[in-house]
C-alpha positions in Angstrom: -4.0 -101.4 214.5 -3.6 -104.6 212.3 0.0 -105.5 212.9 2.2 -108.0 211.1 5.7 -108.9 212.0 8.1 -110.5 209.5 11.5 -112.0 209.9 13.7 -110.9 207.0 16.3 -113.5 205.8 14.5 -116.6 204.5 11.0 -114.9 204.6 11.4 -111.8 202.5 14.7 -112.4 200.9 16.9 -115.4 200.1 19.0 -116.5 203.0 22.7 -117.5 203.0 24.9 -119.3 205.5 27.5 -116.8 204.5 25.2 -113.9 205.5 23.6 -111.3 203.3 26.2 -108.5 203.4 25.2 -106.0 200.7 22.2 -104.7 198.7 23.6 -106.8 195.8 23.3 -110.0 197.8 19.8 -109.0 199.1 17.6 -110.9 196.6 13.8 -111.0 197.3 12.1 -114.4 197.4 9.6 -114.4 194.4 6.3 -113.0 195.5 7.5 -111.6 198.8 7.6 -108.0 197.9 4.2 -108.1 196.3 2.8 -109.9 199.3 4.1 -107.1 201.7 2.7 -104.4 199.4 -0.7 -106.1 199.2 -0.8 -106.5 203.0 0.1 -102.9 203.4 -2.6 -101.8 201.0 -5.1 -104.0 202.9 -4.5 -101.8 206.0 -1.9 -103.9 207.8 1.1 -102.2 209.5 4.0 -104.4 208.3 7.1 -104.5 210.4 10.3 -106.5 210.2 12.2 -108.0 213.2 15.6 -109.5 212.2 18.7 -110.8 213.9 21.7 -109.3 212.1 24.8 -110.7 213.9 26.9 -110.1 210.8 27.4 -106.6 212.2 29.0 -108.0 215.4 31.0 -110.4 213.3 32.3 -107.4 211.2 31.0 -108.9 208.0 29.1 -105.6 207.2 28.2 -102.5 209.1 25.0 -100.6 209.9 25.4 -98.5 206.7 25.4 -101.7 204.6 22.4 -102.9 206.6 20.6 -99.6 206.0 21.3 -99.9 202.3 19.8 -103.4 202.2 16.7 -102.2 204.1 16.4 -99.2 201.8 16.4 -101.5 198.8 13.7 -103.7 200.4 11.5 -100.7 201.3 11.9 -99.1 197.9 10.8 -102.3 196.2 7.7 -102.5 198.4 6.9 -98.8 197.7 7.2 -99.5 193.9 4.4 -102.0 194.4 2.3 -99.4 196.2 2.9 -100.6 199.8 5.0 -99.7 202.8 7.2 -101.3 205.4 6.3 -99.3 208.5 9.4 -100.2 210.5 12.5 -102.4 210.5 13.9 -103.5 213.9 17.2 -105.4 214.1 19.5 -106.9 216.6 23.2 -106.2 215.7 24.6 -108.5 218.4 26.3 -111.9 218.3 24.5 -114.9 219.9 27.1 -114.8 222.7 26.2 -111.3 223.7 23.2 -112.5 225.7 21.1 -109.4 224.7 17.4 -109.2 225.1 16.9 -108.1 221.5 18.3 -111.2 219.7 15.5 -113.6 218.9 14.3 -115.8 220.5 14.4 -112.9 223.0 11.5 -110.5 222.7 13.4 -107.2 222.8 12.7 -106.4 219.1 9.0 -107.1 219.7 9.0 -104.7 222.7 10.6 -102.1 220.5 7.8 -102.6 218.0 5.3 -102.1 220.8 7.0 -98.9 222.0 7.3 -97.5 218.5 3.7 -98.0 217.6 2.1 -97.7 221.0 0.3 -101.1 220.6 0.6 -104.6 221.8 2.1 -107.4 219.6 -0.2 -109.9 221.4 -2.1 -111.8 218.8 -0.2 -110.3 215.8 1.0 -112.7 213.2 4.8 -113.2 213.4 6.1 -114.8 210.2 9.4 -116.6 210.4 11.4 -119.5 209.1 13.3 -120.6 212.2 12.6 -122.1 215.6 14.0 -118.8 217.1 11.2 -116.9 215.3 8.5 -119.3 216.5 9.7 -119.2 220.1 10.0 -115.3 220.1 6.4 -115.2 218.7 5.1 -117.5 221.4 7.0 -115.7 224.2 5.5 -112.4 223.1 2.0 -113.7 222.6 2.1 -113.4 218.8 0.5 -115.9 216.4 3.5 -117.9 215.2 3.6 -118.5 211.4 6.2 -120.8 209.8 7.0 -120.4 206.1 8.8 -123.1 204.3 11.2 -120.8 202.5 14.7 -120.1 203.8 15.3 -122.5 206.7 11.6 -123.2 207.1 11.4 -126.7 205.7 14.3 -127.8 207.9 12.7 -126.1 210.9 9.5 -128.0 210.3 11.5 -131.3 210.2 13.6 -130.5 213.3 10.8 -129.2 215.5 8.8 -131.6 217.6 5.0 -131.5 217.8 5.0 -129.4 220.9 7.2 -126.7 219.2 4.8 -126.7 216.3 1.6 -126.6 218.4 -0.5 -123.7 217.4 1.8 -122.8 214.5 0.3 -122.1 211.1 2.5 -123.3 208.2 2.5 -121.8 204.7 4.6 -122.5 201.6 5.9 -118.9 201.6 5.0 -115.3 202.5 2.7 -115.0 199.5 0.7 -118.1 200.6 0.4 -116.6 204.1 -0.8 -113.4 202.7 -3.5 -115.2 200.6 -4.7 -117.1 203.6 -4.8 -114.0 205.9 -6.6 -111.8 203.3 -9.1 -114.7 202.6 -9.9 -115.0 206.3 -10.4 -111.2 206.5 -13.1 -111.2 203.8 
């Protein structure tokens, strides 16, 4: 199985310090939906692993989150692709749960759901938490410069970025990956 793991906010859709709380606020980053669809059509199993502490903060509920994910999946399907699974942590940072990135609980859920290892799978994110979760789980960490990515690149030291591929956005990552696969 060719598996890809994507963070959501800042990678697929625009991020906000005020949280993305509704389908109306969920706005795709240009090219991201098409990139997901193209990866899916190329035979990749595309999954999403996202921290969603807005639920614990009572800013939105799981029904709102499901509506946002339905919008995302429908847009990808309109482009002829598929998001194979969306895995989320609803807990606050203070909860100390295993599923909140940089913990690897979401990645373990992906392994259980698909009966495969995430080891070596590209994990595309825009934060240091994403990169650390990827490294802890044995994934290939990929940093995109959308969302908080440019700031993450500035704030991380060389050791944190060791072995990390950096791309302008999800579409640029898709182009590089598909070019390598040829």
